N, C-alpha and C positions, 0 to 999 in steps of 0.2 A: 305576151309582152311579158321578160323573164325582168320579176323587180331584185333586189339585192336580198330583199331577205329570201328569195328564194331560190337564186345563187347560192349564200352559204347555209343553208338544206340541204342543197344537193351537193356540195359541197362537203360540208358531214354527211351524209350516207355515202357519198362513195368513199370515204378515207375509212367508216367503219364499217363500210359489206368488205375493203379489202385488207383490213384484220383477221376477217372470219367469225366466225361466230361464239370461238372458244374462249370461256374468259374460266380462269384456275381460281375456287376459292377452296376458302377453311371455315370448319366454325372458331370461333373463340377458345373450346375445349381442348383442339389438337395440340398435340403436343409442338414445340420451336420446330423439331426433329423432322416430326413428318412433312412441312410445311415445306423445311427446307428438299425438303428429296423432291416435294412437289416442284420448287421454283428451275430445280437440277434438271428433273428431269422434263420438263416443259420448254427448258431452256427460254423462262423468263423470269423480269427482276423484281418482280411483287408477286402475292396474291391478295385477294381482295376478301376480306373476312368479313361469313354472313351471319346472320344472327334472327332466327323466326325469317329467313330469304331477307331480312333488310341490311343495307354496308352498315357493318359496326368499324370497321376499320380496315387498315394495308398492312398488310407483314413486308416488308421489301429486302433487298440486299440492306441497306442502310442502318434498319432496322438488328439484321444481324449480326454487323460491323460495330453498331455503337451499343446496343443495349446486349448483346448475347455474349461474341465474343472478346470487348476491351474492358467488361463486369466478370469476364470468366465464369461466365455460368452457363452449366454441362444442359444443352439445347432439348437434349429427352426428359429432362426434370421437369421442363414446365411445361405449361401452356400457351399459344401465341396471343394470349388473351395479358401476359403480363411483357410484351416487348412490341405490340402490335404502334402502328402509330393512329389515334382514336382522332386528332385534330383533324381531318380531313379538309379539302379542297377539294372543289367537284366543280363540275362546269355544266351550261344547258349546253342542247343541243344546237343552238341557233349561233354562239359565239366562232367569230371564224378562229382557223387556226394561227392566223399570227397573234390572233387575240391571246390562242391560248398560251399559245408560247411568249409570248408576255410575262401570264399570270403563271407558267412553270418557272421564269427569271425569277420573276417578283417572289414569287413563294419559295424560293428554290425546293421545289418535289422535279420529280420525274412522272411521275406518274398522275392520269386526271380521270377518276369515275365521271364519268359522262351520265347527267342524272336528269331527268320530266318529273317535278308532279313526285318526286320521291322512290321513283320508279328509276333501275338504274338501268341504260341501258347498253353501256358499254363501260372501255377504259383507252384511255390512247396515253402512249410513253411520252416519251419530249424525245423518240426517237421517227415515231411514225410520225410527228407531227414536223421533223426537218424533212424527214425522206417525202411527204408528203410535197413541204415547200420546195424542193429540191426539183419534184417531176412538175409540177405546176409550171415552174421556171424555164423549164428543159421545153414544154410543148409553147413558152409564150414566145423564148429564142427560136423554136420552129415555125413558127408563126409568121413571124419578122421576119426571118430569111425568105421565107416563102412570098409573102409579100413585097419584097426587096426584091428577089430575083424575079419572080413572077413564077406559075405555074410553068414548068417545063413541058412540054406535051412530047411525049414518045412517041416514035413511026415505026 
């Protein structure tokens, strides 16, 4: 029998699995220009900043725009640690996708590291969450249409 917790964990596992295992990361000493190149090459909106294997911050497009471009700082001249966001909003794998979306909206963040017991499990973007909700709603609609019309047996 499925419990609500089981459904939530399966939902989160499906979402993290659908993203793949690639997490883009840099060290705090990485030049900001190198981190920007990694983001461009990977077509991602942020890189995780890991220090001694632990999450130390996030360096995102928003950091590039507000802390580098707006300040007129040459990105090759300073390490990521000078520009990264260190006030992190992380989520546990047990929250629902809808709760994660509310968290993104309330905290005005686009990326949520998923952690458990201090271990980084993955990264969810607001785009990942919206895509999952839309796919889930599409499945619900298909199930309702199927229920209303009944299964059509093809001969």
